[in-house]
Each structure stands twice: as structure tokens, then as C-alpha cells.
N, C-alpha and C positions, 0 to 999 in steps of 0.2 A: 504494500500500500504506500502511496506517496505520502510524504511528510512536509510540513511547513514549519519554518523556524523564525524566531525573532533574533535579529543580529544587532540591533541597537534600539535604545529607547531613551528619551529625554523629555524633561518638562521645564517650564519656566517656574520661578517662584509664583505663588498665588497671591494676588493683590486684592485688597478690598474693592468691592464693586460699587463703591460710592463715588459719584462724580467729584472731581477736584481733589478729594483726599485719598483716593486709591493710589497705591504706589505705582501702578502701571497705567494709570489714567492718561498720562501724556502720550502714550504710544498708540498709534493707529492699529486696529485689529489685524489688518493685512501685514503690518510689519511684525507684530508679535507672532503671528503664524509663520511668517517667513523665517523668523529667528530660529524656531525649532526645526523647520524643514531643512534648512541649511546645515544645522548641527547634527541631525540624526544621520545624514549622509556622510558627513565628515567622520563621525564617531565609528561608523562601520567601515571606513576606508573604501567606500563604494564609488564607482564612476557614476556621476549624476546622469549621464547619457543612457545608462542601463536601467534607470527607474522607468517602469512601464505604466504606472498610474499613481495618483495622489488622491486619497479619499479622506476628507475631513468632515467631522461632525460640527454642526453649528445650529443651535436651537432657535436663535432669533436672527435669521438671515435677511435682515433689512438694512437699508441705509449703508453705513460703512462696514457692515457684515454681510451685505447682499451681493448681487451680481456674480454669484458663484465665487465666493471668497477663496475657495480652494485653488481654483485656477489662477486667480490674481496673486495669491501668496506664493504659489509655485514659481510663477514668473518673477516675482519680487525676490525670491530666494536665489534666483540665477539658474534654476533648472532649465535645460534646453527646451525650446518651444515645442519639440515633438512629444514632450511628456504631458499627457492629458491630466485633468484633475476634475473632481466632482465633490460637491457638498451634499451632506445628507442630514436629515433631522428625524431621529428616533427619540426626540426629547432627551431626557437625562442620560439615556444609554447610547447617545449618538456616536461617540468616538469608540466605545466598546464595539458597537455595531460596525464601525469602520474597520476595526481590526478583524472582525468576523468576515466582512466582505472581501478584504484583502486576502485573508487565508483561503477563502473559498475560491477566489480567482486563481490562486496558485495551485490549489488542490485539483481544480478543474483542468489544469494544464494550459490555461490561457496566458499566464504570466509567470515570471521568475523573481521579480523584485518590485515590491509595492510599498509605498509609504501610507500608513494609516495614522490618523490623529484627530485633533479637534482644537477649536478656538472659540472662546466666548469672552467678551468684555461687557459684563453687565453694567458697568459704569457708563458705557456708551449706548447699549441697547438693552433696556430692562426687560425681564420676562413679561410676555404678553403683548409686546409691540406688534406682533404679527397675528394676534387673535382677532377673530371677527367681533364686531361691536355687540352682537348678541348671538347666542346659539339658536339654531332653528327651533321653532315652537314645537315641532313634532319629533324632535330628537328623542330616541328611545331610552336615554338614560339621563338622570338628573346630575349633570356635571357640577362638581363642587370644587372649591379651593383645596389644594393638596394639604393645607394645614388642617382642614376639617377631616380629611381622610386620615391624617396622622392622629387626630383625636379619636377617630373611630378605631384605629389600630390599638391605641392605648386602652380603650374601653373593652374591646373584644378579648384582648389578651391580659386584661386585669393588671395593667401597669400604672403605678402611681407616680405622682410628681417627683417624689424623692428618688425613685429608681431612675427616672429619665435624667434628672439633674446629676445624679452620681455618675451615670454613664458619660454625660457630657463633660463633667469635670475631669474624668479619667482621660477622655480624648485630648483635652488641652494639656494635661500633665504629660501624657506620652509624646505628644507633638513637641512640647517644649523641651523635654529631655532629649529628643532626637535632634532638635535644632542646636541645643547647647553643646551636645557631644560632637557635632559635625558629621553625624551619621548620614545626613541627607545630601551632603555636598556633591556626591558623585552623580546623583540623579537630576540635580537642578542646574540649569543653564542660567547664570546671572545675566542681567541686562543693564546697560548703562543708559541713563536718561538725562538729557540736557534740559534743565529748567529754563523758564522764561528769562531769568536773570543771568543765564550763562553757566550756572553751576552744574556740575555733572554729579549725579547721584547713582550709585551702583546698587541695584536691587538684587539681593541674593538669598532672601529668606521669606517664608510665608508670612504675610502681614497680619493675618487674623488671629494667630495663636497668642493666647494670653499667658505671659510668663511673669510671675506664677498666676494660675487662675484663682479666682476668689469665689469660694463656695457660697459664702453668705450673700454676696451680690447676686449670684445666680439664683438663689432661693427667693430673692426679693423681686425678681422680674415678674411682671404681670402676665397672665395667659394672653397669647397673641391672637387666638382665633375664636375662643369661646369664653364668656365671662367666668364660667366655672371650670374651665379646661385645665389641662396639665401641660400642654405644648406651649413653649415660650421661645423667644428669640435665642435664649441661652442653650436650649436643648434641640435646636434646629440647625441645619446647615447655613452657612453664611453666603450672602450675595457676593460674587467674586469675579475677578478677571484672571485669565490664564490660558495657556496653550501647551500642547504636548504632542509628540510624534513618536511613532513606533515603525521600525523598518522590518518588513517581513520578506523572507526569501525561500525559494524552493530548494529541494534537496540537490537538484542539478546545479544551481548557483553555488551552493556550499562546496560541492565537489570541484567545480570549475575554478573557484577563487581561493579555496583553502581557508576562508574566513571561519573563525570559531564562533558558532552560534551561542547566544545567551540562554535560549530556551526553545522548547518545542511546544507548539500548540497542540494539545492533546484532544480537546473536545470543546464544542460550542453549543449554546442553546439560547433560544429566545422564546418567551411564552407570553400569553395574554391572561388577564384575570379580570375580575369585576372592576369596571371603570369608575365606580363610585368609591368603593373601599380603596382601590387604586394601588396601594403600596405593599400588598402582601405577596406579589408574584415572585420575589426572590426565594420564597420557600419552595414552590414547585420547580423553579428554575434550577435551584441547587440540587434537588433530587434528580432531575432529568440529566443535567450535565455530568453528574457523578456516575449515573448509569451508563451514559455514552462513553465515559472515560474508563469504565470498568474498575472504579475505585470506590472505597468507602470513605466517609468523612474523616475517620481516624487515621487515614493515610495522607491526609492533607496537612502540610507543614506550616502553611501561612495562608491567611484569608484576608482579602480586602473586600469589604461590603460597604457600599456607599452610605454614609451617615446623613442621608437626606433629613431624617428626623431620628432622634434616639428611639422612638417607639417602633420604628421600622426594624432596626437592628435587634432590639430586645424581643420583639415578637418572633422574628426569624430565629433567634437563639432559643426561645422556648420550644419551638417546633423541631429544631435540628439538634439541640443539646451540644452545639459546638463548644470547644474549649475557648473561652473568651481571652485567654492569654495569647492565643494565636491569631486573634481577630484584630485587625487594624493596630498592630503593635507600635506604630509611629503616629498614632492618632488618625483622625479621619476628618470628614468635611465639616463636622461641628467645630473643629479647631482650625483647620487650614483653609476651609472654604470649598465652595462647589461651583466652579465656573462651567456650569451646565454642559455645553457641547464638548468641552475639553476634559471633563472629569473622568470619563471612561479610560482615556489614554493616560491621564495622570495616575489613576489607580493601577493600571497595567505597568507603568514605569516604576511605581512604588513597589509593586508585587515582585517584579523581576529583581530589583535592587535589594529588597528585603530577603528574598530567598538566597541571594548571594551572600549577604552579610550574616545570615543565620544558618548558612550551610544546609538549607532545606532542599527537598527534591520537588515536591508537588505544591502548586499554589492554585487557589480558587479566587476568582473575582466575580462578584454579582452586584447588580444595581436595580433598584426599583425605578419605574418609569411612569410618567404621566399618562393618564387615561387607562391605567391598569395593564402594565407590561413589565417584563424584566429580562435582562440579558445575564448570561453566566458563561464563564470561560475557565477551563482547567489548563494549566501549563506545567511543563516539566523543566526544571533548571538543568542545564547541561554544563 
């Protein structure tokens, strides 16, 4: 059977998605995407002319993230004009889906070298900019805000405010420890930004991580979506800016070039679920992808599950009984942020680097997605 490999992965630091105050706000989205495209090819020692496609996730592809930003970023990165590119939107799972599509193109025998990744600058294009003004009156489901779905998750799985805040606090603690130890340096590509006054600022760490976190302040935050709710800004993912890229290659490319792959893509899955509850699909996605990989959860050495909301991860944990020591060991989106279309590739980059640092073999990545979906991937470190 043909195999597909990951030969390089890189991400930017994740900046706050607030206009003006976000660390990456002065950068154009096309430039941030080009920054990682250029670097992932360099890290792999690949010939840019051999890249056969660029697939980028972007959840809000309008204005300066529109016009097929993948193609514009590929050209801005200096890739040859014969290298095509496409943008896709599977909402929060967009760049994990980009990895899947790249892997599938290679496994089909169509291509040998494909870049997958994502870009999202929520400081430029906030979530919902591409939404219709109103949903059709005859739409078959009562679509609700994801925050309401997160409250539904907490209620169904009997999760209280203290449990959600404890998980969020631990996310910041872990992310802070990883930053302070320098453990994330290999996965992050710093970026230098020239301010209006001519000063140059080098951004090299995730902006949203609280070092140290304050559990009392977290407990004092009001519910964000329901007056009597348990979901707050403190136990939800942060609005963010970021980009990431992953370079995938065929077995033939590996043999021809002699490049040492970082990981093998073992299995992929995407599932749908109730579009109102919306956030429970990582539970079946995990089961399905492990079945396809021929593995049990206790054979997985490291897990990256997107911390869209603490209730998502804790509900998933109640169903899977995963070892939380192996889940998001360097913190997650509650701490470092969730740049929507980029997060899937960010988590894949973190997973590959984490397996390397912890000498693990198998890694699992899964993400909840708007309107009730989830992606999941199993990789093997080589």
C-alpha cells in the first residue's frame, strides 16, 4: 500500500485577534501565509518547483483573506507560477482538512509533494463576516451560537464551572511552562514587524498565554452566553491570528530525494453530528480514526484536541477515558488561541514536535467543527 509522509511543519506565533493590539495585526494575511509557505519548503530542503499544489484553510475568506488567498500567498512566497493553490473552508477543521486532502492526492497517485496549511487573522476578518444576514426560514435545524452549544455540552455531560475553569487554568500553566522552557522554539517561525514609528518588533511567542494564570480572576469572569451558564471567556478559546504549513510527500519522493520524513500519516477521518449540539463529533471521530489506524487509544502517545471550549475536551474525555497527561501537554487554544482556519495545521505542527520531544510513536489530532462536524488524524513519528 502507498504511504504518505510529513517532511516539514511550521507555525507562526499566535497573536491576539484584537485589532490594533494583536501582535500580528500589522501584517497582511497574505504575507503571514507566505511567511510559513516559504519556510516549510526551506525546512524540508525541497525544490519549490517540485511542489504540485498548495491547499490552505481559511474560515473567513473575504476582503484581505479573499480572492483565493492560497494562490496569492503562494505567489507572494516566491513559489513558481506553475504551482497551483486552493483555499478551503471546513470551518475550524479547515487546515486539518487541508492536510487530509493533500494526503489523499498523494495516496491517489496524482501528486508527490503538496503543501497543506491555513491562515486566519481574526483581527482583520472577524468570525461571521461571510455569514448570511439571516438563515433561511425553512432551514431544518435551529442554528445557535457555538457558545450555546458549549453550554449544552456542559449540561449533557454534567460538567460544572469549577471543572471547566480548572481545565482552562491547566492549559495556561502548561503553555506557559512550554514557552518559558523554550520547548516551542523549534516549531515556531518568528516574524519581525516594523511599527509605524520605524521600530522593529520580533514576535516569537504566543501572545494569549497568561504567565502565570490567575485562578481567582478566572473564577470571577461572568458567563459569556447564558446568565446562569458555566462557559466564560476564560474557559473558551481565544480570538486569534496565525498561520501554519505542513509539507507532505509521497513514498516515491522520499526515495528519490533521500529526505528523512518526520512522520507518516496513518489514518484520517471526518464525521458529521447534530448541528445544534455541534461540538460532540470529536468523540465518534476519535473512535473511527483509531479503527482505521488499527490502534487502541492506549497506544497513542500524544493527543492534540482543539480546546474550542473546555466543555468540548472534558466531554470527549468522559467518553474516551483518555489519559489527560497526554492531552495537549503544551496547553491548547484556551491558552495560545484559535486562529480558526490555521488551527488544524498549528495543532499538527505541535503534535509532530511534541512526539519528537517526548520520544512518542503515535499521535492523534481531533477538532470539533461548526454546524456539527469533526476531523481526526493519526500519525506515526519516524
